[in-house]
C-alpha positions in Angstrom: -7.8 -123.9 22.8 -9.5 -127.7 22.7 -9.2 -129.3 26.0 -9.7 -132.9 23.6 -6.6 -135.3 24.3 -4.0 -135.6 21.4 -2.0 -139.0 20.5 1.9 -138.7 19.8 1.7 -138.2 16.5 -1.5 -134.8 17.4 -4.1 -136.5 16.0 -7.7 -136.3 18.3 -8.1 -139.0 20.4 -11.2 -140.4 19.8 -13.3 -140.5 23.2 -16.8 -141.6 22.1 -16.3 -145.0 20.9 -19.4 -147.6 19.9 -18.3 -149.3 22.8 -19.0 -146.7 25.1 -22.5 -146.2 23.3 -23.4 -149.7 23.7 -22.6 -149.6 27.5 -24.8 -146.5 28.1 -27.4 -148.6 26.1 -26.9 -151.8 28.0 -26.9 -150.1 31.8 -29.8 -148.0 31.1 -33.3 -148.8 33.2 -35.6 -147.9 29.8 -35.4 -150.7 27.1 -34.7 -147.8 24.8 -32.7 -144.8 24.6 -32.8 -141.4 22.4 -29.4 -140.1 21.3 -30.2 -137.0 23.9 -30.1 -140.3 26.8 -26.3 -141.2 25.3 -25.0 -137.8 25.0 -26.0 -136.8 28.5 -24.1 -139.8 29.7 -21.1 -139.1 28.0 -20.6 -135.9 28.2 -21.2 -135.0 24.1 -23.2 -133.6 21.6 -26.5 -135.5 20.4 -25.4 -135.2 17.0 -21.8 -137.1 17.9 -24.1 -139.9 20.0 -26.3 -140.2 16.6 -23.4 -140.7 14.5 -21.8 -143.2 16.7 -25.5 -144.9 16.7 -25.7 -145.1 13.0 -22.3 -146.5 13.0 -23.4 -149.5 15.2 -26.9 -149.8 13.2 -25.0 -150.3 10.4 -23.2 -153.0 12.0 -26.5 -154.8 13.2 -25.6 -153.8 16.6 -28.4 -151.8 17.6 -31.8 -150.8 15.5 -34.2 -147.3 15.7 -37.5 -146.0 15.3 -38.9 -142.7 14.0 -42.0 -142.7 17.3 -42.7 -138.6 16.6 -42.1 -135.7 14.1 -38.4 -135.7 15.0 -38.4 -137.8 17.3 -35.8 -140.8 17.4 -35.6 -144.0 19.9 -32.7 -146.6 19.5 -32.5 -150.5 21.1 -29.9 -152.6 21.2 -30.5 -155.8 19.3 -31.0 -159.1 20.2 -27.2 -160.5 19.4 -26.0 -157.4 22.2 -26.8 -159.2 24.9 -26.3 -157.0 28.5 -22.7 -157.2 29.9 -22.1 -160.0 32.9 -20.7 -158.2 35.1 -21.6 -160.6 38.1 -18.6 -162.8 37.3 -20.9 -165.5 37.0 -20.3 -168.0 34.4 -22.3 -170.7 32.7 -20.7 -174.1 33.0 -22.4 -175.8 30.1 -21.3 -173.4 28.1 -19.4 -174.2 25.1 -16.7 -172.3 25.5 -16.2 -174.2 28.8 -16.1 -177.8 27.1 -12.5 -178.3 26.2 -9.5 -179.1 27.8 -8.0 -176.9 30.4 -5.3 -174.8 29.3 -3.4 -175.1 32.3 -3.4 -177.4 35.2 -6.7 -176.4 37.4 -6.6 -174.1 39.9 -2.8 -172.9 38.7 -2.8 -169.3 37.5 -1.8 -168.8 33.7 1.2 -166.4 33.6 -0.3 -163.5 31.1 3.0 -163.6 29.2 1.8 -167.3 28.6 -1.8 -166.9 27.2 -0.9 -165.8 23.5 1.3 -169.2 23.0 -1.4 -171.4 25.2 -4.3 -169.9 23.5 -2.4 -170.4 20.4 -1.6 -174.0 21.0 -5.3 -175.1 21.7 -6.5 -173.6 19.0 -3.6 -175.3 16.6 -2.0 -172.4 15.6 1.7 -172.7 14.2 4.3 -170.2 15.2 
């Protein structure tokens, strides 16, 4: 019997997502990866990894090159920046140029986030 997880409707839950593949690529010490590298990191088949890498290529998020008879290497496109996991941010980023959504130093209740963001960009409820 399969150990794969199923949802409430009995369908298999996708565990090999494009985002997980991108995370492996971002965290790699090398600028390129192979489908085998991704498969080993995510405990999946190389065929499954290749399928997701091809999907990401169609989206313009990764690129590939054949480097031998059957060998293919993959890399992140420039638009796919590594995640900043340090918690640092660039205060000069235009995202931070607008007025604050709440009182500075006061946390925003998660339940109010959608309304505050909608108000900030002019959405009517």
